[in-house]
C-alpha positions as CSV (number, residue, x, y, z in Angstrom):
1,M,24.4,-23.8,-14.6
2,A,21.1,-24.3,-15.9
3,D,20.0,-26.0,-12.9
4,I,20.2,-23.3,-10.4
5,I,18.9,-20.5,-13.0
6,S,15.9,-23.0,-13.7
7,K,15.2,-22.8,-10.1
8,L,15.6,-19.2,-10.0
9,K,12.9,-19.1,-12.2
10,E,10.7,-22.2,-11.0
11,A,10.8,-19.8,-7.7
12,N,9.8,-16.4,-9.3
13,L,12.4,-14.7,-6.8
14,L,12.2,-11.1,-7.7
15,G,15.4,-8.9,-6.7
16,R,15.1,-7.4,-2.9
17,G,17.1,-4.8,-3.6
18,G,13.8,-2.2,-5.0
19,A,13.6,-2.7,-8.4
20,A,12.4,-6.3,-8.2
21,F,13.7,-7.6,-11.1
22,P,13.5,-11.4,-12.1
23,T,16.5,-13.0,-10.4
24,G,16.8,-16.1,-12.9
25,L,16.3,-13.5,-15.7
26,K,19.0,-11.5,-14.6
27,W,21.6,-14.0,-13.9
28,E,20.9,-15.5,-17.5
29,S,21.1,-12.7,-18.9
30,V,24.8,-12.3,-17.2
31,A,25.8,-16.3,-18.1
32,K,25.4,-15.9,-21.6
33,A,27.1,-12.3,-22.1
34,S,30.4,-12.6,-23.2
35,G,33.5,-11.2,-21.9
36,E,37.2,-12.2,-20.9
37,K,35.9,-11.6,-17.4
38,K,33.1,-11.3,-15.3
39,Y,32.4,-10.1,-11.7
40,V,29.6,-10.3,-9.1
41,I,28.4,-7.7,-6.8
42,C,26.3,-7.9,-3.7
43,N,25.6,-4.7,-2.7
44,A,24.9,-4.4,0.7
45,S,24.7,-0.6,0.5
46,E,21.1,-0.2,2.2
47,G,21.0,3.1,3.6
48,E,18.0,4.9,2.9
49,P,16.1,5.7,6.4
50,N,14.1,3.2,7.8
51,V,15.5,0.6,6.0
52,F,17.4,-2.0,8.0
53,K,16.6,-5.8,6.7
54,D,19.8,-5.9,4.9
55,D,21.5,-5.1,8.6
56,Y,19.9,-8.3,10.3
57,I,20.4,-10.4,7.6
58,L,24.2,-10.0,7.7
59,E,24.0,-10.2,11.6
60,H,22.7,-13.4,11.1
61,Y,22.8,-15.0,8.2
62,A,26.4,-13.8,7.1
63,A,27.5,-16.9,5.9
64,E,24.4,-17.5,4.0
65,V,24.5,-14.8,2.0
66,V,28.4,-15.6,1.2
67,E,27.4,-19.2,0.0
68,G,24.6,-17.5,-2.6
69,I,27.9,-15.1,-3.9
70,V,29.3,-18.3,-4.3
71,L,27.1,-19.8,-5.8
72,A,26.4,-16.8,-8.7
73,M,30.3,-16.7,-9.5
74,E,30.1,-20.4,-10.2
75,T,27.3,-19.9,-11.7
76,I,28.0,-17.1,-14.9
77,G,31.9,-17.9,-14.4
78,A,32.9,-14.8,-12.3
79,A,36.5,-15.1,-11.4
80,E,35.0,-12.5,-8.4
81,A,33.5,-11.1,-6.4
82,Y,32.9,-7.5,-4.4
83,I,30.3,-7.1,-1.4
84,Y,29.8,-3.4,-1.5
85,L,28.7,-2.1,2.1
86,N,28.1,0.8,3.2
87,P,30.5,2.3,6.1
88,H,28.1,1.5,8.6
89,Y,28.0,-1.9,7.4
90,F,31.9,-2.5,6.8
91,D,32.8,-1.2,10.0
92,K,30.1,-3.7,11.8
93,Y,31.0,-7.0,9.9
94,E,34.8,-5.9,8.0
95,I,35.8,-9.6,10.6
96,K,33.5,-11.5,10.5
97,L,33.1,-11.7,6.9
98,K,36.5,-12.1,6.0
99,E,36.3,-14.5,7.9
100,I,33.8,-16.4,6.6
101,I,35.3,-15.7,3.3
102,D,38.4,-17.1,4.2
103,D,40.3,-17.6,0.9
104,K,37.7,-17.0,-1.8
105,P,38.3,-14.7,-3.8
106,I,35.6,-12.1,-2.7
107,H,36.7,-8.6,-1.9
108,L,34.7,-6.2,0.8
109,F,34.9,-2.7,-0.5
110,K,33.4,0.1,1.9
111,K,31.7,2.3,-0.1
112,P,31.0,6.5,0.6
113,P,28.7,7.7,2.9
114,Y,26.1,9.2,0.0
115,Y,22.5,7.5,-0.8
116,I,23.8,7.6,-4.5
117,G,26.8,5.5,-3.9
118,G,24.2,2.5,-4.3
119,E,23.1,3.1,-7.7
120,E,24.8,0.1,-9.6
121,T,26.4,1.8,-12.2
122,V,28.1,4.1,-9.4
123,A,29.2,1.2,-7.5
124,C,30.7,-0.2,-10.3
125,N,32.5,3.6,-10.9
126,L,33.7,3.6,-7.4
127,I,35.1,0.5,-6.4
128,E,37.1,1.3,-10.5
129,G,38.5,4.5,-8.4
130,K,36.5,7.1,-10.8
131,K,34.2,9.5,-9.9
132,M,30.6,9.0,-7.9
133,E,28.3,9.3,-11.0
134,P,25.6,7.5,-12.2
135,R,26.9,6.5,-16.1
136,Q,24.2,6.7,-18.8
137,K,22.0,3.3,-19.0
138,P,22.0,1.2,-21.6
139,P,24.1,-0.4,-22.0
140,F,23.4,-2.1,-18.3
141,I,26.0,-3.3,-15.9
142,S,25.3,-7.1,-17.2
143,E,26.9,-6.5,-20.7
144,V,29.3,-3.6,-19.5
145,G,30.0,-3.2,-15.9
146,L,32.9,-3.6,-13.3
147,F,36.2,-2.6,-15.5
148,G,34.2,-2.5,-18.6
149,C,32.9,-6.9,-18.3
150,P,29.7,-8.4,-17.5
151,T,28.6,-8.0,-14.3
152,L,25.7,-9.3,-11.8
153,M,24.6,-7.3,-8.9
154,N,22.1,-8.8,-6.1
155,N,21.6,-7.3,-3.3
156,V,22.1,-9.3,0.2
157,E,18.8,-10.1,0.3
158,T,18.2,-11.8,-2.9
159,F,21.9,-13.7,-1.9
160,Y,20.5,-14.8,1.1
161,Y,17.6,-16.7,-0.6
162,V,19.3,-17.7,-3.4
163,N,21.0,-20.2,-1.1
164,K,17.7,-21.0,0.7
165,I,16.2,-22.0,-3.3
166,N,18.9,-24.1,-3.8
167,K,18.9,-26.2,-1.0
168,G,15.2,-26.7,-1.6
169,E,14.4,-24.2,1.7
170,Y,12.8,-21.4,0.2
171,K,9.3,-20.9,1.8
172,T,8.8,-17.8,-0.3
173,T,9.0,-15.1,2.3
174,R,11.2,-12.1,2.5
175,F,12.2,-9.7,5.1
176,Y,10.7,-6.2,6.4
177,S,11.8,-3.5,8.3
178,V,8.9,-2.0,10.5
179,N,9.7,1.0,12.4
180,G,8.2,4.2,13.5
181,E,4.9,5.0,15.9
182,V,4.7,1.1,16.7
183,N,4.5,-1.2,19.8
184,N,7.3,-3.8,18.0
185,P,9.7,-1.9,15.7
186,G,11.9,-4.6,14.1
187,V,12.7,-7.2,10.9
188,Y,10.3,-9.9,10.0
189,E,10.0,-12.9,7.7
190,L,7.0,-13.4,6.5
191,S,5.2,-13.9,3.0
192,A,6.5,-12.5,0.1
193,E,2.6,-12.1,-0.7
194,A,2.0,-10.4,2.3
195,T,0.2,-6.8,2.3
196,I,0.7,-4.1,4.1
197,A,-1.8,-4.7,6.5
198,D,-1.2,-8.0,7.1
199,V,2.5,-7.6,8.0
200,L,1.3,-4.4,10.6
201,N,-1.5,-7.3,12.1
202,Q,0.9,-10.4,11.9
203,T,3.8,-8.1,13.7
204,N,1.2,-6.9,16.3
205,N,2.0,-3.1,15.0
206,F,-1.4,-2.4,13.6
207,P,-2.3,1.2,15.2
208,N,-5.1,1.8,17.2
209,F,-5.2,5.6,16.1
210,N,-5.4,7.7,12.9
211,F,-2.2,6.9,10.7
212,F,-0.4,7.0,7.3
213,I,2.5,5.0,6.3
214,Q,5.5,4.9,4.2
215,V,6.3,2.0,2.1
216,G,9.1,1.0,0.3
217,G,11.8,3.3,1.7
218,G,12.3,6.0,4.5
219,A,12.8,9.0,1.6
220,S,11.7,7.7,-1.4
221,G,8.8,5.3,-0.2
222,E,5.1,5.7,-1.2
223,I,3.0,7.6,1.2
224,L,-0.6,5.4,1.7
225,L,-3.0,6.0,3.6
226,A,-5.4,3.8,6.1
227,D,-7.5,2.6,3.7
228,E,-5.1,1.9,1.0
229,I,-2.6,-0.1,2.8
230,N,-4.6,-4.1,1.5
231,Q,-1.8,-3.8,-1.4
232,P,1.6,-5.8,-1.1
233,V,4.9,-4.1,0.4
234,K,6.9,-2.5,-1.9
235,G,10.3,-1.5,-3.0
236,A,12.9,-2.4,-0.4
237,G,10.6,-3.7,2.3
238,S,10.4,-1.2,5.2
239,I,7.2,0.4,6.3
240,T,7.0,3.3,8.7
241,V,4.0,4.4,10.7
242,Y,3.4,8.0,11.2
243,N,0.3,8.8,13.3
244,Q,-1.8,11.2,11.7
245,E,-2.7,13.7,14.4
246,T,1.0,14.0,15.7
247,A,3.8,13.9,12.6
248,D,4.9,16.9,11.3
249,P,4.8,16.8,7.8
250,Y,7.1,19.7,7.1
251,K,9.4,18.6,9.0
252,I,8.9,14.7,7.6
253,M,9.8,16.7,4.5
254,A,12.7,18.5,5.7
255,N,14.4,15.3,6.6
256,W,14.2,13.9,3.2
257,A,14.8,16.8,1.3
258,D,18.3,17.1,3.4
259,F,19.0,13.3,2.8
260,F,18.4,13.5,-0.9
261,L,20.8,16.8,-1.4
262,N,23.4,15.0,0.9
263,G,22.9,11.5,-0.8
264,N,23.1,12.8,-4.9
265,C,26.2,13.4,-6.5
266,D,25.6,16.9,-8.1
267,K,25.9,15.6,-11.7
268,C,22.2,16.7,-13.0
269,V,21.1,20.2,-12.8
270,P,17.6,19.1,-12.3
271,C,18.3,17.2,-9.3
272,R,21.1,19.2,-7.9
273,E,19.0,22.4,-8.4
274,G,15.6,20.8,-8.0
275,I,15.9,19.6,-4.5
276,Y,17.3,22.4,-3.8
277,R,14.8,24.5,-3.9
278,L,11.9,22.1,-3.0
279,R,13.5,22.2,0.4
280,E,13.5,25.6,0.5
281,I,9.8,25.2,-0.1
282,I,9.2,23.3,2.3
283,L,11.2,24.9,5.2
284,K,9.0,28.4,3.7
285,R,6.2,26.1,4.3
286,E,5.1,27.5,1.3
287,L,3.1,25.2,-1.0
288,K,1.8,26.2,-4.4
289,K,0.2,23.7,-6.1
290,E,1.8,25.4,-10.0
291,E,5.3,26.1,-8.9
292,L,5.2,22.5,-7.2
293,E,4.0,20.3,-9.9
294,S,6.5,22.2,-12.1
295,L,9.0,21.4,-10.0
296,F,8.2,17.7,-9.7
297,D,8.2,17.3,-13.2
298,V,11.2,18.2,-14.0
299,L,12.9,16.0,-11.6
300,E,10.7,13.1,-13.1
301,K,11.4,13.9,-16.4
302,A,14.5,15.6,-17.2
303,S,17.2,13.7,-14.0
304,F,19.8,11.9,-15.1
305,C,19.2,8.9,-13.3
306,A,16.6,7.0,-10.6
307,L,17.7,9.1,-7.3
308,G,16.1,12.4,-8.9
309,R,13.0,10.9,-10.7
310,G,11.9,9.1,-7.6
311,A,12.4,11.9,-5.1
312,A,8.9,13.3,-6.0
313,A,6.5,11.3,-5.3
314,P,7.1,11.2,-1.7
315,F,6.4,14.6,-1.2
316,R,3.6,14.8,-3.7
317,G,2.0,12.3,-1.8
318,L,2.3,13.6,1.8
319,I,1.2,17.1,0.5
320,T,-1.6,16.1,-1.5
321,K,-2.9,12.8,0.5
322,V,-1.8,14.0,4.5
323,L,-1.7,18.0,3.9
324,K,-4.5,18.2,1.5
325,A,-2.6,21.2,0.2
326,Y,-4.4,21.0,-3.1
């Protein structure tokens, strides 16, 4: 146990699902947690627009991912594990994964087609057959997770790199999804310390026009202008390039609003009603600073989970930086 956890800490592997929590610390906390049973969940729920690196990894490196899951089970003392797949990935990789898993106690679970389903406590609820709603935290799933037991959850890319680290093959890289108004869209494995500009240059995707980008995710990701891209890629590792002269910011925001509306759980009023009202404002194309900032404030401060709390940022970024509405 101590050997692989030490390796993860030495490699400074951060979770690649978006939160970037140190993997070694997470594994250590679950390994030390007390419980009659423990579980491992591989989160393959990737479903945000313009994020598709886990799809690429499952297509090319599924066996390595499963090896990382098995290593996690052995390390924390888990008797069972789940690979928690979004519907598209489940249909695409079910047969392949079952062949790789063979008789190992690793189960495949097909999550509903809703973005909120990727949240860790929601995943536990759904696997248990409960409602698609997030739980109050704390307690965190490392202490009280699946079936009330200590649970380790990492995403597909994290388990892939755990396997690489264990074999001494880790080169401090990560996967990036590059798309939008680019010549060479796709998934690229480059330095984990690369800036956004580095990724665009090294993949021959640096625009020759006035542009802005969304980084980290295709709905919740941060909006950056061309002079702000000399910083590391955040979140889930996606970069979407938009042509500032031809992109319709209102259409982009309407798509975000539809995504968040369709993907949330409807549990809390601030998120449910706030995003609905935001969508109305976007469709009417009537942007009033006082009204919007009040709405953003409610989303950020009163939403129950991270979906609602993070929904305001891309809208505010696009409105202030690209539309320059206020």
